[in-house]
C-alpha positions in Angstrom: -64.6 -10.9 -172.7 -67.1 -13.9 -173.2 -67.1 -17.2 -174.8 -68.9 -18.6 -177.8 -69.5 -22.3 -179.5 -67.9 -22.7 -182.7 -66.9 -26.0 -184.6 -68.3 -27.7 -181.6 -65.9 -26.0 -179.0 -66.2 -23.0 -176.5 -63.7 -20.2 -177.6 -63.1 -17.3 -175.6 -63.2 -13.9 -177.6 -62.9 -10.2 -176.8 -64.7 -7.7 -179.2 -63.9 -4.1 -180.0 -65.6 -1.5 -182.0 -68.9 -1.3 -184.0 -70.7 -4.8 -184.2 -71.9 -4.0 -187.7 -68.5 -2.8 -189.0 -66.2 -5.3 -191.3 -64.6 -8.2 -189.1 -61.0 -8.4 -188.3 -60.4 -11.8 -186.6 -57.2 -12.0 -184.7 -56.2 -15.7 -183.9 -54.1 -15.8 -180.6 -50.7 -17.1 -180.4 -51.9 -19.0 -178.2 -54.1 -16.7 -176.1 -55.7 -13.6 -177.4 -53.4 -11.4 -175.4 -50.6 -11.8 -177.9 -52.5 -9.3 -179.7 -51.8 -5.7 -177.9 -54.8 -3.8 -176.9 -53.6 -0.7 -178.6 -53.7 -2.4 -182.0 -57.1 -3.6 -181.4 -58.4 -0.3 -180.1 -56.8 1.2 -183.1 -58.1 -1.1 -185.5 -61.6 -0.6 -184.1 -61.1 3.5 -184.3 -60.2 2.7 -188.2 -63.9 1.5 -188.5 -63.5 -2.3 -188.0 -65.1 -4.7 -185.6 -62.1 -6.5 -184.1 -62.5 -9.8 -182.4 -59.4 -11.5 -180.8 -59.7 -15.0 -179.5 -57.9 -17.8 -177.5 -57.0 -21.0 -179.2 -58.0 -24.4 -177.6 -56.3 -25.2 -174.7 -55.6 -21.7 -173.8 -57.4 -18.6 -171.9 -61.4 -18.9 -171.8 -61.3 -21.6 -174.5 -62.0 -25.3 -174.0 -59.2 -26.8 -172.0 -58.8 -30.8 -172.2 -55.3 -32.0 -172.3 -52.5 -29.9 -173.3 -50.1 -32.8 -172.9 -52.1 -34.9 -175.5 -54.3 -32.7 -177.7 -56.9 -34.7 -179.6 -57.3 -32.1 -182.3 -55.2 -31.0 -185.3 -54.0 -27.9 -186.8 -56.6 -28.2 -189.4 -59.2 -28.4 -186.4 -57.7 -25.2 -185.3 -58.2 -23.6 -188.9 -61.7 -25.0 -188.9 -62.5 -23.2 -185.5 -61.4 -19.8 -187.2 -63.6 -20.5 -190.1 -66.5 -21.5 -187.9 -66.1 -18.3 -185.7 -66.5 -16.2 -188.7 -69.8 -17.5 -189.4 -70.9 -17.4 -185.6 -69.9 -13.9 -185.5 -71.9 -13.0 -188.8 -71.1 -10.1 -191.1 -69.6 -12.1 -194.1 -66.0 -12.6 -194.9 -63.4 -11.7 -192.3 -59.8 -10.4 -192.6 -58.0 -12.9 -190.6 -54.7 -12.4 -188.8 -52.4 -14.7 -186.9 -49.5 -14.1 -184.8 -46.7 -16.6 -183.9 -48.2 -20.1 -184.0 -51.6 -18.5 -184.8 -50.0 -17.4 -187.9 -49.8 -21.1 -188.9 -53.6 -21.6 -188.0 -54.3 -18.6 -190.2 -52.3 -19.9 -193.2 -54.3 -23.3 -193.2 -57.8 -21.6 -192.3 -57.4 -19.5 -195.6 -56.3 -22.4 -197.6 -58.7 -24.7 -196.3 -61.6 -22.3 -196.1 -61.2 -19.7 -198.6 -64.9 -18.5 -198.8 -64.7 -17.2 -195.0 -61.6 -14.7 -195.5 -61.3 -11.4 -197.4 -57.7 -10.7 -196.4 -55.0 -12.2 -194.4 -52.2 -11.0 -192.0 -49.3 -13.1 -190.7 -47.0 -11.7 -188.3 -43.8 -13.4 -186.9 -44.6 -16.9 -188.0 -43.4 -19.4 -190.6 -44.9 -21.9 -193.3 -43.7 -25.3 -191.6 -45.0 -26.8 -188.6 -43.1 -27.1 -185.4 -40.0 -29.5 -185.8 -37.1 -29.7 -188.4 -37.4 -26.8 -190.5 -37.0 -26.7 -194.6 -33.4 -26.3 -195.7 -34.0 -23.0 -197.2 -35.7 -21.6 -194.0 -33.7 -20.2 -190.9 -34.4 -22.3 -187.8 -34.5 -20.9 -184.1 -31.4 -19.3 -183.1 -29.5 -22.3 -181.1 -27.9 -20.0 -178.5 -31.4 -17.9 -177.9 -33.2 -21.4 -177.5 -30.5 -22.7 -175.1 -30.8 -19.8 -173.0 -34.5 -19.8 -173.1 -35.3 -23.7 -172.2 -32.3 -24.0 -169.8 -34.1 -22.0 -167.2 -35.7 -23.8 -164.2 -39.6 -23.6 -164.4 -41.3 -21.3 -161.8 -43.8 -22.1 -159.2 -46.6 -21.8 -161.4 -49.0 -21.2 -158.2 -47.2 -18.0 -157.5 -48.3 -15.2 -160.0 -45.4 -12.9 -159.3 -42.9 -15.7 -160.2 -44.6 -16.7 -163.2 -44.7 -13.1 -164.4 -40.9 -12.8 -163.5 -40.3 -16.0 -165.5 -42.2 -14.3 -168.6 -40.2 -11.0 -168.3 -36.7 -12.8 -168.5 -37.8 -14.9 -171.3 -38.9 -11.7 -173.2 -35.6 -10.1 -172.6 -33.9 -13.4 -173.9 -35.8 -13.3 -176.9 -35.3 -9.3 -177.7 -39.1 -8.3 -176.5 -39.8 -5.7 -173.9 -39.8 -7.7 -170.5 -42.2 -4.9 -168.8 -44.8 -5.4 -171.4 -44.2 -9.3 -171.1 -44.6 -9.3 -167.3 -47.7 -7.2 -167.4 -49.1 -9.9 -170.2 -48.1 -12.8 -168.1 -50.1 -11.7 -165.0 -53.2 -11.1 -167.3 -52.7 -14.4 -168.7 -52.2 -16.2 -165.3 -55.4 -14.6 -164.1 -57.2 -16.2 -167.0 -55.6 -19.4 -167.0 -57.7 -22.3 -165.7 -55.5 -23.9 -163.0 -51.8 -24.0 -161.9 -51.1 -27.3 -163.2 -47.6 -27.0 -165.0 -49.1 -28.6 -168.5 -52.1 -26.0 -168.4 -49.6 -23.0 -167.5 -47.3 -24.1 -170.1 -49.9 -24.0 -172.7 -51.1 -20.6 -171.8 -47.8 -18.8 -171.1 -45.3 -20.6 -173.7 -47.7 -22.3 -176.1 -46.0 -25.7 -175.9 -49.2 -27.7 -176.4 -48.6 -26.7 -180.1 -45.4 -28.7 -180.5 -47.5 -31.8 -179.9 -50.2 -31.2 -182.3 -50.8 -33.2 -185.7 -49.8 -30.5 -188.3 -49.9 -32.7 -191.2 -50.3 -32.5 -194.3 -47.6 -29.8 -195.1 -49.1 -26.4 -196.3 -46.2 -24.7 -197.6 -46.5 -26.2 -201.2 -50.1 -24.7 -201.2 -49.2 -21.0 -200.3 -49.2 -20.0 -204.1 -52.9 -20.8 -204.2 -53.9 -18.0 -201.7 -55.9 -15.4 -203.7 -56.8 -12.8 -200.7 -54.7 -9.8 -200.3 -51.9 -10.6 -197.8 -49.7 -8.7 -195.4 -46.6 -10.6 -193.7 -45.1 -8.7 -190.9 -42.0 -9.6 -189.4 -39.3 -8.3 -186.9 -35.8 -8.2 -187.9 -34.5 -9.0 -184.5 -37.0 -12.1 -184.3 -34.6 -14.9 -183.0 -37.4 -17.6 -182.6 -38.6 -17.4 -186.1 -36.0 -15.5 -187.8 -36.7 -13.2 -190.3 -36.1 -15.3 -193.4 -39.1 -17.1 -192.5 -41.4 -14.1 -193.2 -39.6 -13.2 -196.2 -40.2 -16.8 -197.5 -43.9 -16.4 -197.1 -44.0 -13.1 -198.6 -42.2 -14.7 -201.7 -44.5 -17.9 -201.7 -48.1 -15.8 -201.7 -48.7 -14.2 -205.0 -48.7 -10.3 -204.4 -48.1 -10.5 -200.5 -46.9 -7.1 -199.0 -43.9 -7.7 -196.7 -43.5 -5.2 -193.5 -40.3 -5.6 -191.9 -40.2 -4.0 -188.3 -36.4 -2.8 -187.4 -36.9 -2.9 -183.5 -39.2 -5.8 -183.0 -38.6 -9.6 -182.0 -41.4 -12.0 -181.5 -44.1 -9.6 -180.1 -45.7 -6.3 -181.6 -43.9 -3.3 -179.8 -45.8 -0.3 -178.8 -43.8 1.7 -181.0 -44.9 -0.4 -184.0 -48.6 -0.7 -183.2 -49.6 2.4 -185.3 -47.6 1.2 -188.4 -48.9 -2.6 -188.4 -52.5 -1.2 -187.8 -52.2 1.3 -191.0 -50.6 -1.6 -193.0 -53.7 -3.8 -192.1 -56.3 -1.1 -192.9 -54.6 -0.4 -196.3 -54.5 -4.1 -197.0 -58.3 -4.2 -196.6 -58.7 -1.3 -199.1 -56.9 -3.6 -201.8 -59.7 -6.1 -201.1 -62.4 -3.6 -201.6 -60.7 -2.1 -204.8 
């Protein structure tokens, strides 16, 4: 792991594979550790240079004030395009998971020349807040359970990991994997202040971003090959959100994972990797 400066901000990155191979850029949701190591390694084994990165206010990227971010969703999208330029090697296959999928959608719309393909995993086509009438919102009972819990002692690594594991169980994700990821995220978080921990562990900073203007109506203008991956058990962004994106983007391929919720389970890594590599073959004819 290292850092680079792109779009005037420091971004934490980690690279896998041959430096001269075609680039796959993985936008964190919000930290790079939203992307499983195994998926990065398998994409690299498939002949790709894989770079996963932290969004602003997470991981090794610039941390300012997660309670009042002075940047917008479009700034995060510009970060992705600038990062492609800094890394070199031409246009990139951009992938985003969760809130990183929102960044990825706007990045491809605003900076089409930077990207050759798009993968969107477990995300939706509208900003945090009220959802469109035709889209399913967060499962209310699940959200009530998730946010009714008392916050942990953010200075206690074990307590934070246990909190993450319990949250994963509520969401339908693997608690063992979530605990391990939370420990790694805690180790990389620059401080134990609750706003910083919430930005890293739960992505709460994203709810405070200026995400205007809307972009859903622009999705039919995406011209790169697109893969939409969604877990059928996703209660945070229910599956109808992924299905809607796949309808809105011309020619988009939809991959539904029967046993997945918000995260990519280890049992689905191979299937997702294969689908991403096959998508790039479409771009190359």
